[in-house]
PAGU-768166 format. One record per residue (C-alpha): residue number from 1; residue in three letters; x negated, z, y negated. Coordinates in nm, 4 decimals. Layout:
+------+------+----------+----------+----------+
: resi : resn :       px :       pz :       py :
+------+------+----------+----------+----------+
:  NUM :  ALA :        X :        Z :        Y :
...
+------+------+----------+----------+----------+
//
This chain:
+------+------+----------+----------+----------+
: resi : resn :       px :       pz :       py :
+------+------+----------+----------+----------+
:    1 :  MET :   0.0000 :   0.0000 :   0.0000 :
:    2 :  PHE :  -0.1007 :  -0.0193 :  -0.3646 :
:    3 :  LYS :  -0.0066 :   0.1901 :  -0.6648 :
:    4 :  LEU :   0.1807 :   0.0471 :  -0.9577 :
:    5 :  GLU :   0.2278 :   0.2866 :  -1.2482 :
:    6 :  ASN :   0.2256 :   0.5888 :  -1.0145 :
:    7 :  THR :   0.4673 :   0.4131 :  -0.7804 :
:    8 :  GLU :   0.3510 :   0.3373 :  -0.4275 :
:    9 :  ILE :   0.4234 :  -0.0144 :  -0.3001 :
:   10 :  PRO :   0.3942 :  -0.0342 :   0.0804 :
:   11 :  TYR :   0.3565 :  -0.3901 :   0.2086 :
:   12 :  LEU :   0.1722 :  -0.3809 :   0.5408 :
:   13 :  PRO :   0.3848 :  -0.4321 :   0.8547 :
:   14 :  VAL :   0.5158 :  -0.1213 :   1.0285 :
:   15 :  LEU :   0.3720 :  -0.1237 :   1.3801 :
:   16 :  PRO :   0.5477 :   0.0194 :   1.6864 :
:   17 :  GLN :   0.4717 :   0.3711 :   1.7979 :
:   18 :  ARG :   0.4500 :   0.2374 :   2.1529 :
:   19 :  PRO :   0.3296 :  -0.1234 :   2.1711 :
:   20 :  LEU :   0.4737 :  -0.3231 :   2.4596 :
:   21 :  PRO :   0.2800 :  -0.5644 :   2.6822 :
:   22 :  ILE :   0.3046 :  -0.9305 :   2.5805 :
:   23 :  VAL :   0.3364 :  -1.2396 :   2.7989 :
:   24 :  ILE :   0.2744 :  -1.5669 :   2.6146 :
:   25 :  ILE :   0.4502 :  -1.8880 :   2.7179 :
:   26 :  GLY :   0.2569 :  -2.1805 :   2.5705 :
:   27 :  ALA :  -0.1070 :  -2.2292 :   2.4716 :
:   28 :  GLY :  -0.0996 :  -2.4442 :   2.1588 :
:   29 :  GLY :  -0.3203 :  -2.4199 :   1.8531 :
:   30 :  ILE :  -0.0942 :  -2.1698 :   1.6737 :
:   31 :  VAL :  -0.1489 :  -1.9217 :   1.9585 :
:   32 :  ASN :  -0.5250 :  -1.9337 :   1.9089 :
:   33 :  ASP :  -0.5126 :  -1.9457 :   1.5293 :
:   34 :  ALA :  -0.2452 :  -1.6848 :   1.4545 :
:   35 :  HIS :  -0.0739 :  -1.5119 :   1.7469 :
:   36 :  LEU :  -0.3797 :  -1.3858 :   1.9330 :
:   37 :  PRO :  -0.5772 :  -1.2837 :   1.6205 :
:   38 :  ALA :  -0.2702 :  -1.0932 :   1.4967 :
:   39 :  TYR :  -0.2132 :  -0.9158 :   1.8269 :
:   40 :  ARG :  -0.5770 :  -0.8145 :   1.8538 :
:   41 :  LYS :  -0.5743 :  -0.6816 :   1.4978 :
:   42 :  ALA :  -0.2554 :  -0.4853 :   1.5676 :
:   43 :  GLY :  -0.3865 :  -0.3473 :   1.8956 :
:   44 :  PHE :  -0.1185 :  -0.5227 :   2.1030 :
:   45 :  GLU :  -0.2024 :  -0.5985 :   2.4664 :
:   46 :  VAL :  -0.1520 :  -0.9532 :   2.5937 :
:   47 :  VAL :  -0.1271 :  -0.9174 :   2.9712 :
:   48 :  GLY :  -0.0756 :  -1.2807 :   3.0650 :
:   49 :  ILE :  -0.0284 :  -1.6402 :   2.9560 :
:   50 :  THR :   0.1174 :  -1.9558 :   3.1063 :
:   51 :  ASN :   0.1200 :  -2.3195 :   3.0009 :
:   52 :  ARG :   0.2294 :  -2.6457 :   3.1617 :
:   53 :  THR :  -0.1345 :  -2.7541 :   3.1444 :
:   54 :  ARG :  -0.2996 :  -2.4585 :   3.3159 :
:   55 :  ALA :  -0.6457 :  -2.5443 :   3.1831 :
:   56 :  ARG :  -0.5344 :  -2.4771 :   2.8259 :
:   57 :  ALA :  -0.4027 :  -2.1350 :   2.9233 :
:   58 :  GLU :  -0.7262 :  -2.0612 :   3.1104 :
:   59 :  LYS :  -0.9317 :  -2.1550 :   2.8052 :
:   60 :  LEU :  -0.7392 :  -1.9149 :   2.5796 :
:   61 :  ALA :  -0.7473 :  -1.6429 :   2.8443 :
:   62 :  ALA :  -1.1249 :  -1.6696 :   2.8673 :
:   63 :  ALA :  -1.1691 :  -1.6701 :   2.4892 :
:   64 :  TRP :  -0.9384 :  -1.3739 :   2.4243 :
:   65 :  GLY :  -0.9803 :  -1.1637 :   2.7364 :
:   66 :  ILE :  -0.6279 :  -1.2170 :   2.8728 :
:   67 :  PRO :  -0.6361 :  -1.0844 :   3.2306 :
:   68 :  HIS :  -0.3750 :  -1.3090 :   3.3944 :
:   69 :  VAL :  -0.3037 :  -1.6822 :   3.3856 :
:   70 :  TYR :   0.0247 :  -1.7736 :   3.5539 :
:   71 :  ASP :   0.1116 :  -2.1053 :   3.7169 :
:   72 :  SER :   0.4638 :  -2.1112 :   3.5753 :
:   73 :  VAL :   0.7148 :  -1.9143 :   3.3721 :
:   74 :  ALA :   0.8799 :  -1.7996 :   3.6949 :
:   75 :  ASP :   0.5420 :  -1.6733 :   3.8165 :
:   76 :  ALA :   0.4832 :  -1.4955 :   3.4847 :
:   77 :  VAL :   0.8218 :  -1.3233 :   3.4988 :
:   78 :  ALA :   0.7681 :  -1.2208 :   3.8616 :
:   79 :  HIS :   0.4380 :  -1.0480 :   3.7810 :
:   80 :  ALA :   0.5062 :  -0.9198 :   3.4279 :
:   81 :  PRO :   0.5537 :  -0.5479 :   3.3567 :
:   82 :  ALA :   0.9194 :  -0.4466 :   3.3412 :
:   83 :  ASP :   0.8937 :  -0.3693 :   2.9680 :
:   84 :  ALA :   0.7070 :  -0.6881 :   2.8738 :
:   85 :  VAL :   0.8079 :  -0.8906 :   2.5702 :
:   86 :  TYR :   0.7801 :  -1.2673 :   2.5875 :
:   87 :  ASP :   0.6221 :  -1.4824 :   2.3165 :
:   88 :  ILE :   0.7549 :  -1.8397 :   2.3466 :
:   89 :  THR :   0.5347 :  -2.0902 :   2.1603 :
:   90 :  ILE :   0.6451 :  -2.4228 :   2.3112 :
:   91 :  MET :   0.8410 :  -2.7052 :   2.1448 :
:   92 :  PRO :   1.2075 :  -2.6364 :   2.0575 :
:   93 :  GLU :   1.3628 :  -2.8773 :   2.3070 :
:   94 :  GLN :   1.2238 :  -2.6562 :   2.5858 :
:   95 :  PHE :   1.3560 :  -2.3232 :   2.4545 :
:   96 :  VAL :   1.6860 :  -2.3089 :   2.6431 :
:   97 :  GLU :   1.5174 :  -2.3895 :   2.9749 :
:   98 :  MET :   1.2564 :  -2.1175 :   2.9206 :
:   99 :  LEU :   1.5046 :  -1.8561 :   2.7977 :
:  100 :  ASN :   1.7149 :  -1.9038 :   3.1091 :
:  101 :  LEU :   1.4119 :  -1.8056 :   3.3201 :
:  102 :  LEU :   1.3576 :  -1.4723 :   3.1452 :
:  103 :  PRO :   1.4985 :  -1.1424 :   3.2755 :
:  104 :  ASP :   1.8337 :  -1.0418 :   3.1286 :
:  105 :  GLY :   1.7869 :  -0.7941 :   2.8454 :
:  106 :  ALA :   1.4238 :  -0.8892 :   2.7825 :
:  107 :  GLY :   1.2612 :  -0.8893 :   2.4420 :
:  108 :  VAL :   1.1551 :  -1.2364 :   2.3272 :
:  109 :  LEU :   0.9927 :  -1.3826 :   2.0168 :
:  110 :  ILE :   1.0695 :  -1.7546 :   1.9829 :
:  111 :  GLN :   0.8568 :  -1.9904 :   1.7746 :
:  112 :  LYS :   1.0365 :  -2.1463 :   1.4792 :
:  113 :  PRO :   1.2314 :  -2.3660 :   1.4308 :
:  114 :  MET :   1.5305 :  -2.2400 :   1.6257 :
:  115 :  GLY :   1.5959 :  -2.5876 :   1.7655 :
:  116 :  ASP :   1.5434 :  -2.9308 :   1.6113 :
:  117 :  TYR :   1.9143 :  -2.9834 :   1.5410 :
:  118 :  PHE :   2.1921 :  -2.7353 :   1.4758 :
:  119 :  TRP :   2.3570 :  -2.8037 :   1.8112 :
:  120 :  GLN :   2.0313 :  -2.6920 :   1.9747 :
:  121 :  SER :   2.0297 :  -2.3791 :   1.7574 :
:  122 :  GLN :   2.3785 :  -2.2991 :   1.8829 :
:  123 :  GLU :   2.2690 :  -2.3479 :   2.2455 :
:  124 :  ILE :   1.9747 :  -2.1107 :   2.1917 :
:  125 :  LEU :   2.2050 :  -1.8508 :   2.0378 :
:  126 :  GLU :   2.4485 :  -1.8842 :   2.3278 :
:  127 :  VAL :   2.1882 :  -1.8284 :   2.5990 :
:  128 :  CYS :   2.0411 :  -1.5302 :   2.4105 :
:  129 :  ARG :   2.3877 :  -1.3749 :   2.3868 :
:  130 :  ARG :   2.4746 :  -1.4510 :   2.7493 :
:  131 :  LYS :   2.1521 :  -1.2949 :   2.8780 :
:  132 :  ASN :   2.1671 :  -1.0058 :   2.6270 :
:  133 :  LEU :   1.8147 :  -1.0863 :   2.5084 :
:  134 :  ALA :   1.6595 :  -0.8947 :   2.2209 :
:  135 :  ALA :   1.5645 :  -1.2269 :   2.0637 :
:  136 :  ALA :   1.3919 :  -1.2967 :   1.7339 :
:  137 :  ILE :   1.2618 :  -1.6153 :   1.5743 :
:  138 :  ASN :   0.9037 :  -1.6159 :   1.4475 :
:  139 :  CYS :   0.9933 :  -1.6650 :   1.0791 :
:  140 :  GLN :   0.6780 :  -1.4817 :   0.9883 :
:  141 :  LEU :   0.6547 :  -1.5713 :   0.6177 :
:  142 :  ARG :   0.8998 :  -1.2849 :   0.5559 :
:  143 :  PHE :   0.6175 :  -1.0508 :   0.6634 :
:  144 :  ALA :   0.3308 :  -1.2034 :   0.4617 :
:  145 :  PRO :   0.1690 :  -0.9272 :   0.2510 :
:  146 :  TYR :   0.2629 :  -1.0833 :  -0.0844 :
:  147 :  VAL :   0.6237 :  -1.1307 :   0.0273 :
:  148 :  ALA :   0.6502 :  -0.7740 :   0.1558 :
:  149 :  ALA :   0.5028 :  -0.6419 :  -0.1699 :
:  150 :  ALA :   0.7484 :  -0.8454 :  -0.3780 :
:  151 :  ARG :   1.0385 :  -0.7277 :  -0.1636 :
:  152 :  GLU :   0.9400 :  -0.3634 :  -0.2119 :
:  153 :  MET :   0.9023 :  -0.4068 :  -0.5885 :
:  154 :  LEU :   1.2508 :  -0.5550 :  -0.5997 :
:  155 :  ARG :   1.3870 :  -0.2773 :  -0.3793 :
:  156 :  GLN :   1.2495 :  -0.0214 :  -0.6226 :
:  157 :  GLY :   1.4074 :  -0.2062 :  -0.9166 :
:  158 :  LEU :   1.0746 :  -0.2758 :  -1.0851 :
:  159 :  ILE :   1.1603 :  -0.6302 :  -1.1947 :
:  160 :  GLY :   1.5328 :  -0.5693 :  -1.2310 :
:  161 :  GLU :   1.7959 :  -0.8088 :  -1.0994 :
:  162 :  LEU :   1.6530 :  -1.1163 :  -0.9292 :
:  163 :  TYR :   1.7955 :  -1.4276 :  -1.0930 :
:  164 :  ASP :   1.5343 :  -1.6970 :  -1.0305 :
:  165 :  MET :   1.3302 :  -1.7801 :  -0.7201 :
:  166 :  GLU :   1.1025 :  -2.0821 :  -0.6885 :
:  167 :  VAL :   0.8736 :  -2.2155 :  -0.4179 :
:  168 :  ARG :   0.6364 :  -2.4952 :  -0.5167 :
:  169 :  VAL :   0.3892 :  -2.6693 :  -0.2869 :
:  170 :  THR :   0.1808 :  -2.9585 :  -0.4242 :
:  171 :  LEU :  -0.1160 :  -3.0347 :  -0.2020 :
:  172 :  GLU :  -0.2519 :  -3.2525 :   0.0770 :
:  173 :  THR :  -0.1408 :  -3.1395 :   0.4202 :
:  174 :  PRO :  -0.3473 :  -3.2583 :   0.7200 :
:  175 :  TRP :  -0.0519 :  -3.3378 :   0.9456 :
:  176 :  GLU :  -0.2911 :  -3.4878 :   1.1999 :
:  177 :  LEU :  -0.3768 :  -3.1325 :   1.3059 :
:  178 :  PHE :  -0.0225 :  -3.1118 :   1.4472 :
:  179 :  PRO :   0.0103 :  -3.4270 :   1.6634 :
:  180 :  HIS :   0.3335 :  -3.3150 :   1.8340 :
:  181 :  VAL :   0.4918 :  -3.2274 :   1.4999 :
:  182 :  MET :   0.3788 :  -3.5132 :   1.2748 :
:  183 :  VAL :   0.5832 :  -3.7687 :   1.4725 :
:  184 :  HIS :   0.9051 :  -3.5699 :   1.4354 :
:  185 :  PRO :   1.1991 :  -3.7518 :   1.2718 :
:  186 :  ARG :   1.2774 :  -3.4361 :   1.0692 :
:  187 :  LEU :   0.9258 :  -3.3432 :   0.9669 :
:  188 :  GLU :   0.9179 :  -3.1825 :   0.6238 :
:  189 :  ILE :   1.2242 :  -2.9590 :   0.6040 :
:  190 :  GLN :   1.2509 :  -2.8833 :   0.9763 :
:  191 :  TYR :   0.8853 :  -2.7896 :   1.0223 :
:  192 :  HIS :   0.7684 :  -2.6771 :   0.6789 :
:  193 :  SER :   1.0299 :  -2.6051 :   0.4140 :
:  194 :  ILE :   1.2278 :  -2.4142 :   0.6757 :
:  195 :  HIS :   0.9874 :  -2.1264 :   0.6006 :
:  196 :  TYR :   1.1024 :  -2.1210 :   0.2384 :
:  197 :  ILE :   1.4700 :  -2.1678 :   0.3205 :
:  198 :  ASP :   1.4511 :  -1.8645 :   0.5473 :
:  199 :  LEU :   1.2581 :  -1.6727 :   0.2819 :
:  200 :  ILE :   1.5072 :  -1.7436 :   0.0036 :
:  201 :  ARG :   1.7955 :  -1.6447 :   0.2326 :
:  202 :  SER :   1.6193 :  -1.3157 :   0.3083 :
:  203 :  PHE :   1.6172 :  -1.2327 :  -0.0638 :
:  204 :  LEU :   1.9378 :  -1.3900 :  -0.1939 :
:  205 :  GLY :   2.1681 :  -1.4204 :   0.1057 :
:  206 :  GLU :   2.3865 :  -1.7186 :   0.1898 :
:  207 :  PRO :   2.4231 :  -1.9981 :  -0.0674 :
:  208 :  SER :   2.7660 :  -2.1486 :  -0.1248 :
:  209 :  ARG :   2.6137 :  -2.4966 :  -0.0911 :
:  210 :  VAL :   2.2806 :  -2.6797 :  -0.0821 :
:  211 :  LEU :   2.1683 :  -2.9954 :  -0.2597 :
:  212 :  ALA :   1.8610 :  -3.1639 :  -0.1140 :
:  213 :  LYS :   1.6585 :  -3.4802 :  -0.0866 :
:  214 :  THR :   1.3685 :  -3.5290 :   0.1538 :
:  215 :  LEU :   1.1497 :  -3.8366 :   0.1183 :
:  216 :  ARG :   0.8750 :  -4.0321 :   0.2907 :
:  217 :  HIS :   0.5547 :  -4.1689 :   0.1368 :
:  218 :  PRO :   0.5636 :  -4.5470 :   0.0895 :
:  219 :  ALA :   0.2228 :  -4.5958 :   0.2538 :
:  220 :  LYS :   0.2574 :  -4.3472 :   0.5417 :
:  221 :  SER :   0.4421 :  -4.3535 :   0.8728 :
:  222 :  LEU :   0.5562 :  -3.9887 :   0.8511 :
:  223 :  SER :   0.9336 :  -3.9439 :   0.8495 :
:  224 :  SER :   0.9155 :  -3.7220 :   0.5384 :
:  225 :  SER :   0.6528 :  -3.5434 :   0.3338 :
:  226 :  ARG :   0.8242 :  -3.4385 :   0.0092 :
:  227 :  SER :   1.1455 :  -3.2441 :  -0.0477 :
:  228 :  THR :   1.3521 :  -3.0830 :  -0.3203 :
:  229 :  ILE :   1.6102 :  -2.8260 :  -0.2124 :
:  230 :  LEU :   1.8430 :  -2.6574 :  -0.4618 :
:  231 :  PHE :   2.0564 :  -2.3587 :  -0.3602 :
:  232 :  ASP :   2.3895 :  -2.2792 :  -0.5224 :
:  233 :  TYR :   2.4178 :  -1.9041 :  -0.5865 :
:  234 :  GLY :   2.6599 :  -1.9261 :  -0.8756 :
:  235 :  ASP :   2.6187 :  -1.9506 :  -1.2515 :
:  236 :  THR :   2.3208 :  -1.7186 :  -1.3113 :
:  237 :  THR :   2.0934 :  -1.7354 :  -1.0062 :
:  238 :  HIS :   1.8540 :  -2.0283 :  -0.9669 :
:  239 :  ALA :   1.6692 :  -2.0966 :  -0.6406 :
:  240 :  VAL :   1.4701 :  -2.4117 :  -0.5681 :
:  241 :  ILE :   1.2068 :  -2.5446 :  -0.3293 :
:  242 :  ASN :   0.9803 :  -2.8326 :  -0.4315 :
:  243 :  THR :   0.7244 :  -2.9629 :  -0.1821 :
:  244 :  ASN :   0.4782 :  -3.2518 :  -0.2075 :
:  245 :  HIS :   0.2344 :  -3.2844 :   0.0823 :
:  246 :  ASP :   0.0903 :  -3.6131 :  -0.0523 :
:  247 :  HIS :  -0.1115 :  -3.4829 :  -0.3476 :
:  248 :  SER :  -0.4457 :  -3.6345 :  -0.2412 :
:  249 :  PHE :  -0.6049 :  -3.6210 :  -0.5851 :
:  250 :  GLY :  -0.8409 :  -3.3292 :  -0.5429 :
:  251 :  PRO :  -0.7855 :  -2.9545 :  -0.5733 :
:  252 :  GLU :  -0.7662 :  -2.9268 :  -0.9525 :
:  253 :  ASN :  -0.3884 :  -2.9581 :  -0.9804 :
:  254 :  GLN :  -0.2812 :  -2.8423 :  -0.6367 :
:  255 :  GLU :  -0.0239 :  -2.5620 :  -0.6258 :
:  256 :  SER :   0.1141 :  -2.3341 :  -0.3587 :
:  257 :  PHE :   0.3208 :  -2.0420 :  -0.4822 :
:  258 :  ILE :   0.6353 :  -1.8330 :  -0.4636 :
:  259 :  LYS :   0.7771 :  -1.6962 :  -0.7897 :
:  260 :  TRP :   1.0406 :  -1.4300 :  -0.8404 :
:  261 :  GLU :   1.1892 :  -1.3683 :  -1.1877 :
:  262 :  GLY :   1.4097 :  -1.0711 :  -1.2683 :
:  263 :  THR :   1.5732 :  -0.9150 :  -1.5704 :
:  264 :  LYS :   1.2822 :  -0.6695 :  -1.6119 :
:  265 :  GLY :   0.9810 :  -0.8648 :  -1.4853 :
:  266 :  ALA :   0.8370 :  -1.1352 :  -1.2672 :
:  267 :  ILE :   0.6098 :  -1.1798 :  -0.9644 :
:  268 :  LYS :   0.4021 :  -1.4801 :  -0.8611 :
:  269 :  ALA :   0.2189 :  -1.5124 :  -0.5294 :
:  270 :  ARG :  -0.0250 :  -1.7878 :  -0.4410 :
:  271 :  MET :  -0.0051 :  -1.8891 :  -0.0754 :
:  272 :  GLY :  -0.3740 :  -1.9641 :  -0.0365 :
:  273 :  LEU :  -0.3476 :  -2.0569 :   0.3300 :
:  274 :  LEU :  -0.1837 :  -2.3925 :   0.2549 :
:  275 :  MET :  -0.4539 :  -2.5101 :   0.0143 :
:  276 :  ASN :  -0.7534 :  -2.6758 :   0.1818 :
:  277 :  TYR :  -0.5772 :  -2.6078 :   0.5128 :
:  278 :  PRO :  -0.6781 :  -2.4803 :   0.7670 :
:  279 :  HIS :  -0.9589 :  -2.3046 :   0.5771 :
:  280 :  GLY :  -0.7402 :  -2.1957 :   0.2863 :
:  281 :  VAL :  -0.8310 :  -2.0320 :  -0.0422 :
:  282 :  PRO :  -0.7751 :  -1.6685 :  -0.1436 :
:  283 :  ASP :  -0.4190 :  -1.5518 :  -0.2003 :
:  284 :  LYS :  -0.3286 :  -1.4180 :  -0.5428 :
:  285 :  PHE :  -0.0608 :  -1.1605 :  -0.6281 :
:  286 :  GLU :   0.0425 :  -1.1295 :  -0.9942 :
:  287 :  TYR :   0.3198 :  -0.9390 :  -1.1667 :
:  288 :  CYS :   0.4529 :  -0.8816 :  -1.5169 :
:  289 :  LEU :   0.6733 :  -0.5841 :  -1.6017 :
:  290 :  MET :   0.8533 :  -0.6031 :  -1.9345 :
:  291 :  ARG :   0.8295 :  -0.3107 :  -2.1750 :
:  292 :  GLU :   1.0494 :  -0.2887 :  -2.4827 :
:  293 :  GLY :   0.8525 :  -0.3700 :  -2.7956 :
:  294 :  GLU :   0.5470 :  -0.4875 :  -2.5999 :
:  295 :  LYS :   0.4134 :  -0.8361 :  -2.5328 :
:  296 :  PRO :   0.4306 :  -0.9526 :  -2.1697 :
:  297 :  VAL :   0.1097 :  -0.8844 :  -1.9759 :
:  298 :  TRP :   0.0316 :  -1.0212 :  -1.6294 :
:  299 :  HIS :  -0.1606 :  -0.8071 :  -1.3822 :
:  300 :  THR :  -0.3365 :  -0.9116 :  -1.0613 :
:  301 :  THR :  -0.3559 :  -0.6899 :  -0.7532 :
:  302 :  ALA :  -0.5642 :  -0.7566 :  -0.4434 :
:  303 :  LEU :  -0.3603 :  -0.7235 :  -0.1249 :
:  304 :  GLU :  -0.4961 :  -0.6716 :   0.2248 :
:  305 :  GLY :  -0.4366 :  -0.9511 :   0.4745 :
:  306 :  SER :  -0.2620 :  -1.2869 :   0.4444 :
:  307 :  TRP :   0.0105 :  -1.5040 :   0.6002 :
:  308 :  PHE :  -0.2169 :  -1.5939 :   0.8937 :
:  309 :  PRO :  -0.2602 :  -1.3851 :   1.0988 :
:  310 :  ASP :  -0.1173 :  -1.0669 :   0.9443 :
:  311 :  ALA :   0.2451 :  -1.1773 :   0.9106 :
:  312 :  PHE :   0.2532 :  -1.2409 :   1.2855 :
:  313 :  MET :   0.1967 :  -0.8685 :   1.3383 :
:  314 :  GLY :   0.5202 :  -0.8166 :   1.1474 :
:  315 :  THR :   0.7434 :  -1.0410 :   1.3567 :
:  316 :  MET :   0.6123 :  -0.9161 :   1.6914 :
:  317 :  GLY :   0.5919 :  -0.5564 :   1.5687 :
:  318 :  SER :   0.9531 :  -0.5602 :   1.4503 :
:  319 :  LEU :   1.0639 :  -0.6919 :   1.7900 :
:  320 :  MET :   0.8749 :  -0.4169 :   1.9735 :
:  321 :  ARG :   1.0150 :  -0.1481 :   1.7445 :
:  322 :  PHE :   1.3681 :  -0.2797 :   1.7988 :
:  323 :  LYS :   1.3205 :  -0.2962 :   2.1759 :
:  324 :  ASN :   1.1846 :   0.0622 :   2.1743 :
:  325 :  GLY :   1.4798 :   0.1912 :   1.9740 :
:  326 :  GLU :   1.2500 :   0.2861 :   1.6841 :
:  327 :  THR :   1.4738 :   0.0817 :   1.4525 :
:  328 :  ASP :   1.8188 :  -0.0723 :   1.4779 :
:  329 :  VAL :   1.7203 :  -0.3666 :   1.2560 :
:  330 :  LEU :   1.5701 :  -0.6905 :   1.3916 :
:  331 :  PRO :   1.5058 :  -0.8869 :   1.0703 :
:  332 :  THR :   1.4566 :  -1.2337 :   1.2191 :
:  333 :  SER :   1.7067 :  -1.2027 :   1.5041 :
:  334 :  VAL :   1.8674 :  -1.5191 :   1.6382 :
:  335 :  GLU :   2.1935 :  -1.3899 :   1.4886 :
:  336 :  ASP :   2.0335 :  -1.4013 :   1.1433 :
:  337 :  VAL :   1.8176 :  -1.7131 :   1.1744 :
:  338 :  ILE :   2.1106 :  -1.9222 :   1.2977 :
:  339 :  LYS :   2.2183 :  -1.9004 :   0.9323 :
:  340 :  THR :   1.8809 :  -2.0406 :   0.8220 :
:  341 :  MET :   1.9367 :  -2.3289 :   1.0637 :
:  342 :  ALA :   2.2809 :  -2.3892 :   0.9136 :
:  343 :  VAL :   2.1190 :  -2.4230 :   0.5696 :
:  344 :  VAL :   1.8561 :  -2.6595 :   0.7128 :
:  345 :  GLU :   2.1352 :  -2.8731 :   0.8595 :
:  346 :  ALA :   2.3198 :  -2.8683 :   0.5267 :
:  347 :  ALA :   2.0021 :  -2.9818 :   0.3506 :
:  348 :  TYR :   1.9735 :  -3.2821 :   0.5807 :
:  349 :  ALA :   2.3413 :  -3.3623 :   0.5352 :
:  350 :  SER :   2.2940 :  -3.3527 :   0.1581 :
:  351 :  SER :   1.9814 :  -3.5690 :   0.1752 :
:  352 :  ASP :   2.1677 :  -3.8235 :   0.3887 :
:  353 :  GLY :   2.4564 :  -3.8296 :   0.1395 :
:  354 :  LYS :   2.7000 :  -3.6682 :   0.3824 :
:  355 :  GLN :   2.7989 :  -3.3752 :   0.1623 :
+------+------+----------+----------+----------+
//
């Protein structure tokens, strides 16, 4: 936590009192880059991993000291501890099949997005309900340190009533690092701006409607790489997402930030991870608290951790705490994130001129 005018602002994820063993299903790059570093930092034990290509699972197991590599999901379930939680990191079209193989009542963290189309999201929700799974979606941006700090400042009323929220991303994204994703027909919103849609929902709730346009670059084969999404929250609250992944003109004018404006102050957070990805640049957390009769002054505070890997401790930690009964709140539950998927679907409908 950090202190702000004698007020403590906690922002680090709350970890479970009793961590549960983890079984990972899938061995893609995100597991190596974010999941496993986060779990090691949090002190979580990964007891096993499985992947359709066993060699990839064996490589990660050797690198991270995972004791068991399973031949299949069925094999993993058969040998997993009774209280294991499952971390599903495969592509969305495989989620329903994998969820049906898990024990009824199990805890499971599912990689975002919750399906590629809303009908898939509904199928995922149905199987989670039918099997009584404690199921969460890995919408980990909600747990990034700068987001958690902003949320706590708002909770304490430090910037007053939130009336304006903006996400702006103007940079060059190396989509080639994600070969299975870059060919997707719903690339930008479904696999990137979905983070910001979920984030805005977590602060402002459900919009009455969404206006959006997602666009492709005239010289690229990607289905989309730029989007504008405007949320309707009535006559006083403004919320917008603007993304441009085609800014290949050097770092000087690149941007990557979230901004919150309230009746008593404002907060701006630079998401350094996205700039010069995957190496990133430092995050930056700034705030301005208005004082009557004083000129506005912006302050910068250094926060511990970043989106990768620290936010991944938050999503898995919240699932473990919920499964243990340490909390009755599962922030990114499938019951909540189905609403994010509904907004994503509305954004595509708007972009296609269907609403």
